[in-house]
GUFI-555063 format. One record per residue (C-alpha): residue number from 1; x, y, z. Coordinates in pm, whole numbers, m for minus. Example, Ala and Ser with C-alpha at 12.3 -4.5 7.8 and 13.67 -1.06 7.14 Angstrom:
+------+--------+--------+--------+
: resi :      u :      v :      w :
+------+--------+--------+--------+
:    1 :   1230 :   m450 :    780 :
:    2 :   1367 :   m106 :    714 :
+------+--------+--------+--------+
end
This chain:
+------+--------+--------+--------+
: resi :      u :      v :      w :
+------+--------+--------+--------+
:    1 :  m5038 :    997 :  m8701 :
:    2 :  m4928 :   1290 :  m8906 :
:    3 :  m4733 :   1483 :  m8629 :
:    4 :  m4389 :   1351 :  m8626 :
:    5 :  m4037 :   1461 :  m8506 :
:    6 :  m3681 :   1295 :  m8512 :
:    7 :  m3472 :   1321 :  m8227 :
:    8 :  m3095 :   1217 :  m8167 :
:    9 :  m2960 :   1071 :  m7862 :
:   10 :  m2564 :   1079 :  m7791 :
:   11 :  m2327 :    963 :  m7492 :
:   12 :  m2375 :    651 :  m7312 :
:   13 :  m2698 :    593 :  m7353 :
:   14 :  m2749 :    235 :  m7281 :
:   15 :  m2592 :    190 :  m6960 :
:   16 :  m2732 :    532 :  m6809 :
:   17 :  m3050 :    376 :  m6921 :
:   18 :  m3123 :    708 :  m7108 :
:   19 :  m3241 :    514 :  m7409 :
:   20 :  m3487 :    289 :  m7188 :
:   21 :  m3617 :    613 :  m7020 :
:   22 :  m3686 :    787 :  m7387 :
:   23 :  m3904 :    525 :  m7482 :
:   24 :  m4081 :    456 :  m7159 :
:   25 :  m4169 :    868 :  m7150 :
:   26 :  m4298 :    828 :  m7524 :
:   27 :  m4484 :    529 :  m7470 :
:   28 :  m4643 :    657 :  m7122 :
:   29 :  m4750 :    977 :  m7281 :
:   30 :  m4917 :    825 :  m7558 :
:   31 :  m4679 :    858 :  m7822 :
:   32 :  m4541 :    598 :  m8028 :
:   33 :  m4190 :    530 :  m8149 :
:   34 :  m3945 :    399 :  m8421 :
:   35 :  m3611 :    342 :  m8410 :
:   36 :  m3452 :    453 :  m8754 :
:   37 :  m3072 :    435 :  m8640 :
:   38 :  m2871 :    303 :  m8360 :
:   39 :  m2488 :    273 :  m8318 :
:   40 :  m2386 :     93 :  m7976 :
:   41 :  m2026 :    160 :  m7849 :
:   42 :  m1855 :   m122 :  m7780 :
:   43 :  m1572 :     m5 :  m7558 :
:   44 :  m1556 :    200 :  m7233 :
:   45 :  m1449 :    509 :  m7420 :
:   46 :  m1701 :    475 :  m7714 :
:   47 :  m2039 :    639 :  m7698 :
:   48 :  m2377 :    528 :  m7872 :
:   49 :  m2589 :    735 :  m8096 :
:   50 :  m2957 :    670 :  m8174 :
:   51 :  m3226 :    845 :  m8417 :
:   52 :  m3549 :    812 :  m8331 :
:   53 :  m3903 :    910 :  m8496 :
:   54 :  m4147 :   1012 :  m8232 :
:   55 :  m4535 :   1035 :  m8356 :
:   56 :  m4806 :   1146 :  m8143 :
:   57 :  m5186 :   1223 :  m8243 :
:   58 :  m5177 :   1588 :  m8180 :
:   59 :  m4926 :   1897 :  m8184 :
:   60 :  m5001 :   1974 :  m7837 :
:   61 :  m4898 :   1607 :  m7736 :
:   62 :  m4609 :   1580 :  m7961 :
:   63 :  m4487 :   1905 :  m7796 :
:   64 :  m4537 :   1780 :  m7477 :
:   65 :  m4336 :   1466 :  m7527 :
:   66 :  m4045 :   1643 :  m7698 :
:   67 :  m4036 :   1872 :  m7395 :
:   68 :  m4000 :   1591 :  m7135 :
:   69 :  m3739 :   1394 :  m7365 :
:   70 :  m3521 :   1724 :  m7388 :
:   71 :  m3423 :   1690 :  m7034 :
:   72 :  m3286 :   1353 :  m7108 :
:   73 :  m3047 :   1506 :  m7366 :
:   74 :  m3279 :   1431 :  m7720 :
:   75 :  m3215 :   1707 :  m7946 :
:   76 :  m3437 :   1744 :  m8264 :
:   77 :  m3284 :   1621 :  m8581 :
:   78 :  m3389 :   1845 :  m8811 :
:   79 :  m3210 :   2181 :  m8663 :
:   80 :  m3376 :   2511 :  m8697 :
:   81 :  m3312 :   2843 :  m8538 :
:   82 :  m3443 :   2905 :  m8214 :
:   83 :  m3749 :   3093 :  m8212 :
:   84 :  m3733 :   3419 :  m8011 :
:   85 :  m4024 :   3626 :  m7901 :
:   86 :  m3987 :   3944 :  m7718 :
:   87 :  m4150 :   3968 :  m7353 :
:   88 :  m4412 :   4263 :  m7393 :
:   89 :  m4427 :   4300 :  m6989 :
:   90 :  m4162 :   4301 :  m6670 :
:   91 :  m4201 :   3952 :  m6538 :
:   92 :  m4411 :   3815 :  m6824 :
:   93 :  m4292 :   3569 :  m7056 :
:   94 :  m4457 :   3463 :  m7406 :
:   95 :  m4662 :   3156 :  m7403 :
:   96 :  m4475 :   2883 :  m7487 :
:   97 :  m4147 :   2985 :  m7356 :
:   98 :  m3888 :   2726 :  m7321 :
:   99 :  m3818 :   2623 :  m6941 :
:  100 :  m3437 :   2535 :  m6884 :
:  101 :  m3313 :   2235 :  m6710 :
:  102 :  m2994 :   2240 :  m6511 :
:  103 :  m2787 :   2038 :  m6762 :
:  104 :  m2539 :   2188 :  m7016 :
:  105 :  m2734 :   2374 :  m7310 :
:  106 :  m2678 :   2495 :  m7627 :
:  107 :  m2931 :   2676 :  m7878 :
:  108 :  m2862 :   2713 :  m8263 :
:  109 :  m2864 :   3114 :  m8327 :
:  110 :  m2758 :   3308 :  m8621 :
:  111 :  m2588 :   2979 :  m8764 :
:  112 :  m2421 :   2870 :  m8459 :
:  113 :  m2434 :   2630 :  m8172 :
:  114 :  m2375 :   2886 :  m7863 :
:  115 :  m2380 :   2785 :  m7493 :
:  116 :  m2668 :   2892 :  m7265 :
:  117 :  m2456 :   3073 :  m7000 :
:  118 :  m2514 :   3033 :  m6588 :
:  119 :  m2728 :   2748 :  m6665 :
:  120 :  m3001 :   2691 :  m6401 :
:  121 :  m3322 :   2497 :  m6381 :
:  122 :  m3687 :   2663 :  m6420 :
:  123 :  m3566 :   2932 :  m6596 :
:  124 :  m3598 :   3097 :  m6924 :
:  125 :  m3330 :   3145 :  m7190 :
:  126 :  m3263 :   3495 :  m7308 :
:  127 :  m3079 :   3594 :  m7591 :
:  128 :  m2856 :   3931 :  m7615 :
:  129 :  m2878 :   3968 :  m8021 :
:  130 :  m2629 :   4230 :  m8033 :
:  131 :  m2358 :   4044 :  m7815 :
:  132 :  m2495 :   3695 :  m7954 :
:  133 :  m2485 :   3571 :  m7599 :
:  134 :  m2781 :   3343 :  m7436 :
:  135 :  m2795 :   3319 :  m7076 :
:  136 :  m3080 :   3208 :  m6814 :
:  137 :  m3332 :   3460 :  m6636 :
:  138 :  m3599 :   3335 :  m6343 :
:  139 :  m3900 :   3488 :  m6453 :
:  140 :  m3890 :   3756 :  m6184 :
:  141 :  m3606 :   3937 :  m6365 :
:  142 :  m3785 :   3926 :  m6694 :
:  143 :  m3801 :   4274 :  m6848 :
:  144 :  m4010 :   4386 :  m7137 :
:  145 :  m3821 :   4344 :  m7450 :
:  146 :  m3597 :   4044 :  m7327 :
:  147 :  m3572 :   3831 :  m7621 :
:  148 :  m3691 :   3488 :  m7514 :
:  149 :  m3676 :   3170 :  m7677 :
:  150 :  m4018 :   2958 :  m7736 :
:  151 :  m4047 :   2608 :  m7801 :
:  152 :  m3773 :   2345 :  m7840 :
:  153 :  m3625 :   2414 :  m8174 :
:  154 :  m3269 :   2508 :  m8187 :
:  155 :  m3220 :   2388 :  m7818 :
:  156 :  m2987 :   2095 :  m7745 :
:  157 :  m2931 :   1971 :  m7375 :
:  158 :  m2670 :   1756 :  m7284 :
:  159 :  m2678 :   1557 :  m6946 :
:  160 :  m2401 :   1455 :  m6732 :
:  161 :  m2319 :   1111 :  m6825 :
:  162 :  m2282 :    802 :  m6594 :
:  163 :  m1931 :    704 :  m6525 :
:  164 :  m1823 :    353 :  m6624 :
:  165 :  m1543 :    371 :  m6352 :
:  166 :  m1685 :    130 :  m6070 :
:  167 :  m1455 :    339 :  m5843 :
:  168 :  m1628 :    672 :  m5945 :
:  169 :  m1823 :    841 :  m5632 :
:  170 :  m1985 :   1091 :  m5863 :
:  171 :  m2201 :    915 :  m6128 :
:  172 :  m2500 :   1039 :  m6328 :
:  173 :  m2817 :    919 :  m6135 :
:  174 :  m2601 :    659 :  m5943 :
:  175 :  m2784 :    666 :  m5648 :
:  176 :  m3043 :    473 :  m5460 :
:  177 :  m3149 :    628 :  m5135 :
:  178 :  m3001 :    389 :  m4863 :
:  179 :  m2803 :    375 :  m4521 :
:  180 :  m2661 :     81 :  m4616 :
:  181 :  m2369 :    191 :  m4864 :
:  182 :  m2013 :    148 :  m4761 :
:  183 :  m1992 :    476 :  m4573 :
:  184 :  m1582 :    508 :  m4555 :
:  185 :  m1578 :    432 :  m4910 :
:  186 :  m1806 :    748 :  m5004 :
:  187 :  m1605 :    980 :  m4761 :
:  188 :  m1272 :    843 :  m4886 :
:  189 :  m1415 :    902 :  m5223 :
:  190 :  m1553 :   1252 :  m5122 :
:  191 :  m1209 :   1367 :  m4982 :
:  192 :  m1019 :   1247 :  m5297 :
:  193 :  m1241 :   1454 :  m5510 :
:  194 :  m1216 :   1761 :  m5288 :
:  195 :   m823 :   1753 :  m5311 :
:  196 :   m835 :   1709 :  m5658 :
:  197 :  m1073 :   2031 :  m5683 :
:  198 :   m865 :   2262 :  m5436 :
:  199 :   m539 :   2138 :  m5629 :
:  200 :   m684 :   2265 :  m5980 :
:  201 :   m777 :   2580 :  m5800 :
:  202 :  m1158 :   2487 :  m5795 :
:  203 :  m1413 :   2598 :  m5536 :
:  204 :  m1620 :   2384 :  m5268 :
:  205 :  m1935 :   2525 :  m5092 :
:  206 :  m2098 :   2410 :  m4807 :
:  207 :  m2472 :   2444 :  m4724 :
:  208 :  m2542 :   2361 :  m4381 :
:  209 :  m2796 :   2324 :  m4088 :
:  210 :  m2753 :   2379 :  m3722 :
:  211 :  m2743 :   2015 :  m3680 :
:  212 :  m2377 :   2039 :  m3732 :
:  213 :  m2315 :   2264 :  m3402 :
:  214 :  m2550 :   2043 :  m3215 :
:  215 :  m2396 :   1713 :  m3302 :
:  216 :  m2043 :   1851 :  m3193 :
:  217 :  m1926 :   1883 :  m3565 :
:  218 :  m1872 :   2246 :  m3573 :
:  219 :  m1528 :   2238 :  m3486 :
:  220 :  m1445 :   2013 :  m3796 :
:  221 :  m1633 :   2246 :  m4043 :
:  222 :  m1470 :   2545 :  m3880 :
:  223 :  m1125 :   2376 :  m3935 :
:  224 :  m1213 :   2313 :  m4309 :
:  225 :  m1281 :   2696 :  m4346 :
:  226 :   m954 :   2764 :  m4169 :
:  227 :   m750 :   2522 :  m4373 :
:  228 :   m895 :   2629 :  m4704 :
:  229 :  m1116 :   2385 :  m4796 :
:  230 :  m1434 :   2564 :  m4789 :
:  231 :  m1518 :   2865 :  m5041 :
:  232 :  m1845 :   2950 :  m4927 :
:  233 :  m2132 :   2881 :  m4693 :
:  234 :  m2472 :   2917 :  m4725 :
:  235 :  m2719 :   2868 :  m4456 :
:  236 :  m2991 :   3010 :  m4247 :
:  237 :  m3001 :   3205 :  m3940 :
:  238 :  m2987 :   2891 :  m3711 :
:  239 :  m2661 :   2766 :  m3819 :
:  240 :  m2487 :   3077 :  m3726 :
:  241 :  m2649 :   3147 :  m3414 :
:  242 :  m2577 :   2816 :  m3272 :
:  243 :  m2235 :   2851 :  m3386 :
:  244 :  m2206 :   3161 :  m3208 :
:  245 :  m2385 :   3047 :  m2894 :
:  246 :  m2137 :   2744 :  m2889 :
:  247 :  m1861 :   3004 :  m2874 :
:  248 :  m1984 :   3234 :  m2628 :
:  249 :  m2162 :   2977 :  m2394 :
:  250 :  m2023 :   2646 :  m2497 :
:  251 :  m2384 :   2523 :  m2601 :
:  252 :  m2637 :   2470 :  m2853 :
:  253 :  m2992 :   2489 :  m2793 :
:  254 :  m2881 :   2519 :  m2391 :
:  255 :  m2680 :   2183 :  m2401 :
:  256 :  m2321 :   2176 :  m2362 :
:  257 :  m2192 :   2065 :  m2682 :
:  258 :  m1877 :   1859 :  m2544 :
:  259 :  m2047 :   1692 :  m2256 :
:  260 :  m2442 :   1674 :  m2354 :
:  261 :  m2565 :   1813 :  m2016 :
:  262 :  m2838 :   2023 :  m2003 :
:  263 :  m2764 :   2383 :  m1868 :
:  264 :  m2963 :   2581 :  m1637 :
:  265 :  m3159 :   2853 :  m1848 :
:  266 :  m2952 :   2774 :  m2095 :
:  267 :  m3245 :   2787 :  m2382 :
:  268 :  m3188 :   3153 :  m2347 :
:  269 :  m2860 :   3145 :  m2467 :
:  270 :  m2938 :   3161 :  m2813 :
:  271 :  m3099 :   3467 :  m2779 :
:  272 :  m2826 :   3619 :  m2549 :
:  273 :  m2594 :   3541 :  m2838 :
:  274 :  m2810 :   3738 :  m3080 :
:  275 :  m2792 :   4012 :  m2861 :
:  276 :  m2429 :   4016 :  m2823 :
:  277 :  m2392 :   4024 :  m3209 :
:  278 :  m2635 :   4297 :  m3215 :
:  279 :  m2446 :   4538 :  m2995 :
:  280 :  m2135 :   4478 :  m3213 :
:  281 :  m2353 :   4544 :  m3509 :
:  282 :  m2249 :   4243 :  m3699 :
:  283 :  m2039 :   3924 :  m3696 :
:  284 :  m1727 :   4092 :  m3824 :
:  285 :  m1733 :   4346 :  m3597 :
:  286 :  m1796 :   4091 :  m3323 :
:  287 :  m1470 :   3913 :  m3455 :
:  288 :  m1316 :   4245 :  m3486 :
:  289 :  m1400 :   4390 :  m3116 :
:  290 :  m1321 :   4043 :  m2925 :
:  291 :  m1682 :   3930 :  m2891 :
:  292 :  m1630 :   3620 :  m3140 :
:  293 :  m1327 :   3451 :  m3088 :
:  294 :  m1377 :   3114 :  m3253 :
:  295 :  m1639 :   2903 :  m3455 :
:  296 :  m1750 :   2856 :  m3814 :
:  297 :  m1844 :   3208 :  m3867 :
:  298 :  m1519 :   3328 :  m3675 :
:  299 :  m1298 :   3139 :  m3948 :
:  300 :  m1538 :   3257 :  m4224 :
:  301 :  m1453 :   3627 :  m4117 :
:  302 :  m1091 :   3567 :  m4056 :
:  303 :  m1037 :   3378 :  m4377 :
:  304 :  m1253 :   3587 :  m4604 :
:  305 :  m1488 :   3299 :  m4664 :
:  306 :  m1835 :   3468 :  m4802 :
:  307 :  m2130 :   3347 :  m4620 :
:  308 :  m2489 :   3377 :  m4756 :
:  309 :  m2735 :   3370 :  m4430 :
:  310 :  m3122 :   3331 :  m4565 :
:  311 :  m3402 :   3423 :  m4375 :
:  312 :  m3697 :   3235 :  m4264 :
:  313 :  m4013 :   3313 :  m4087 :
:  314 :  m3917 :   3080 :  m3777 :
:  315 :  m3596 :   3315 :  m3715 :
:  316 :  m3527 :   3448 :  m3378 :
:  317 :  m3360 :   3774 :  m3369 :
:  318 :  m3214 :   3744 :  m3664 :
:  319 :  m2840 :   3813 :  m3652 :
:  320 :  m2755 :   4130 :  m3853 :
:  321 :  m2611 :   3948 :  m4118 :
:  322 :  m2915 :   3746 :  m4198 :
:  323 :  m3105 :   3851 :  m4541 :
:  324 :  m3443 :   3867 :  m4460 :
:  325 :  m3570 :   3936 :  m4827 :
:  326 :  m3582 :   3582 :  m4971 :
:  327 :  m3551 :   3694 :  m5313 :
:  328 :  m3244 :   3880 :  m5259 :
:  329 :  m3070 :   3601 :  m5077 :
:  330 :  m3188 :   3384 :  m5356 :
:  331 :  m2993 :   3593 :  m5580 :
:  332 :  m2662 :   3564 :  m5388 :
:  333 :  m2717 :   3181 :  m5370 :
:  334 :  m2760 :   3195 :  m5738 :
:  335 :  m2410 :   3374 :  m5786 :
:  336 :  m2233 :   3139 :  m5562 :
:  337 :  m2382 :   2840 :  m5728 :
:  338 :  m2258 :   2935 :  m6061 :
:  339 :  m1874 :   2923 :  m5912 :
:  340 :  m1875 :   2636 :  m5738 :
:  341 :  m1725 :   2291 :  m5863 :
:  342 :  m1874 :   2089 :  m5538 :
:  343 :  m2139 :   2146 :  m5269 :
:  344 :  m2192 :   1947 :  m4986 :
:  345 :  m2520 :   1999 :  m4809 :
:  346 :  m2543 :   1908 :  m4478 :
:  347 :  m2811 :   1834 :  m4261 :
:  348 :  m3089 :   2096 :  m4392 :
:  349 :  m3401 :   1985 :  m4612 :
:  350 :  m3478 :   2322 :  m4723 :
:  351 :  m3167 :   2483 :  m4812 :
:  352 :  m3036 :   2157 :  m4965 :
:  353 :  m3326 :   2174 :  m5177 :
:  354 :  m3300 :   2541 :  m5276 :
:  355 :  m2960 :   2518 :  m5353 :
:  356 :  m3008 :   2194 :  m5550 :
:  357 :  m3257 :   2385 :  m5753 :
:  358 :  m3002 :   2652 :  m5845 :
:  359 :  m2700 :   2454 :  m5920 :
:  360 :  m2553 :   2335 :  m6285 :
:  361 :  m2577 :   1953 :  m6316 :
:  362 :  m2193 :   1979 :  m6399 :
:  363 :  m2153 :   2056 :  m6030 :
:  364 :  m2044 :   1772 :  m5816 :
:  365 :  m2317 :   1752 :  m5530 :
:  366 :  m2353 :   1550 :  m5222 :
:  367 :  m2656 :   1552 :  m4975 :
:  368 :  m2610 :   1411 :  m4626 :
:  369 :  m2876 :   1388 :  m4391 :
:  370 :  m3004 :   1127 :  m4163 :
:  371 :  m3332 :   1174 :  m4325 :
:  372 :  m3385 :    985 :  m4661 :
:  373 :  m3648 :   1184 :  m4791 :
:  374 :  m3452 :   1486 :  m4823 :
:  375 :  m3229 :   1331 :  m5069 :
:  376 :  m3526 :   1186 :  m5237 :
:  377 :  m3676 :   1524 :  m5258 :
:  378 :  m3370 :   1665 :  m5422 :
:  379 :  m3382 :   1406 :  m5670 :
:  380 :  m3770 :   1431 :  m5739 :
:  381 :  m3699 :   1810 :  m5828 :
:  382 :  m3453 :   1763 :  m6083 :
:  383 :  m3121 :   1719 :  m5889 :
:  384 :  m3053 :   1376 :  m5998 :
:  385 :  m2660 :   1426 :  m5999 :
:  386 :  m2659 :   1440 :  m5619 :
:  387 :  m2477 :   1157 :  m5441 :
:  388 :  m2705 :   1085 :  m5119 :
:  389 :  m2564 :    966 :  m4793 :
:  390 :  m2795 :    881 :  m4478 :
:  391 :  m2594 :    895 :  m4186 :
:  392 :  m2566 :   1080 :  m3872 :
:  393 :  m2376 :   1443 :  m3917 :
:  394 :  m2180 :   1356 :  m3619 :
:  395 :  m2031 :   1066 :  m3777 :
:  396 :  m1990 :   1241 :  m4133 :
:  397 :  m1821 :   1556 :  m4040 :
:  398 :  m1524 :   1408 :  m3824 :
:  399 :  m1485 :   1108 :  m4088 :
:  400 :  m1434 :   1346 :  m4375 :
:  401 :  m1221 :   1546 :  m4180 :
:  402 :   m978 :   1255 :  m4125 :
:  403 :  m1008 :   1124 :  m4442 :
:  404 :   m872 :   1481 :  m4577 :
:  405 :   m561 :   1461 :  m4353 :
:  406 :   m457 :   1092 :  m4457 :
:  407 :   m183 :   1059 :  m4657 :
+------+--------+--------+--------+
end
């Protein structure tokens, strides 16, 4: 085989299985490898290094193998400057463009390694040659003339490494999806991490579905907002609507939240809630005019906590605060995804997967759902840093709230 390139791996590549996965990818795709050098760390604080020659029958196959290996953190040994090609048309990238991962990324440009800012998966890397900055853009935001990274040369990806601390809740690819994990250990670990983040001035986001309200847990999320633990909420029309319904009528989907009893004509309450907010003009106006006096959205307004309510084709109403242009709501979610240090995604498959796709892998992420496939789909789409907890939301939020208030 004449088509050969040498790659380097560095970090905890043994216990994170990065080395094993690297060899597996090469063999599965029909390539060959030869380990040229390997230095295995002997202490917990040590990192390991490996230099591997990868070969394939064709340049196309080699490029395909290297592309997949780059997501694991493999960097090409013979460092070259990144190849920049200008876009000739809005929303069109040059063929062979580099498609980003969600991991920390640097490019070798003008003789230096520079960080790629606002990293996000499935985007393009654009270079501002005047300011010597690199950043990502989704393909829909590409403009004619943008200088775009093409190929893998000069690109270095650094995935988060698996923790060697057995007590560490957040560890890269830690996680089988199972309902049999020790729930309280996980919740206590999340609470500790939340306290540490807030003590350092960090930010925590919630991605939530309406089951938070249906299960009677809305009051706990409202309290977390009021007490300063939550810095942004990303959700859809349903969470806000049923939260407001529960405040105005004491029901969610027409069921009394406190007793679980069916209320006569209660199925109309969510529409009546939307109507009252429409009459006020917005959720903020409804708080200010006394229409809305409590709940999650009320606490967001009273405590200046921003929220993004992204619309869908299924929405009733929707509420006036809902962003019905999905591209616009995605832009706003993308903005907050870069600001947070932790995100807890609760009982919403579509919003969880969408947010997971926007998050850098450095953000500590938890997905809580009664449905294991929600966590599995997040992982399958590249959000492997997510800690998955399979449990009922009505159990999780009260336990988390209590854990945060234990001394």
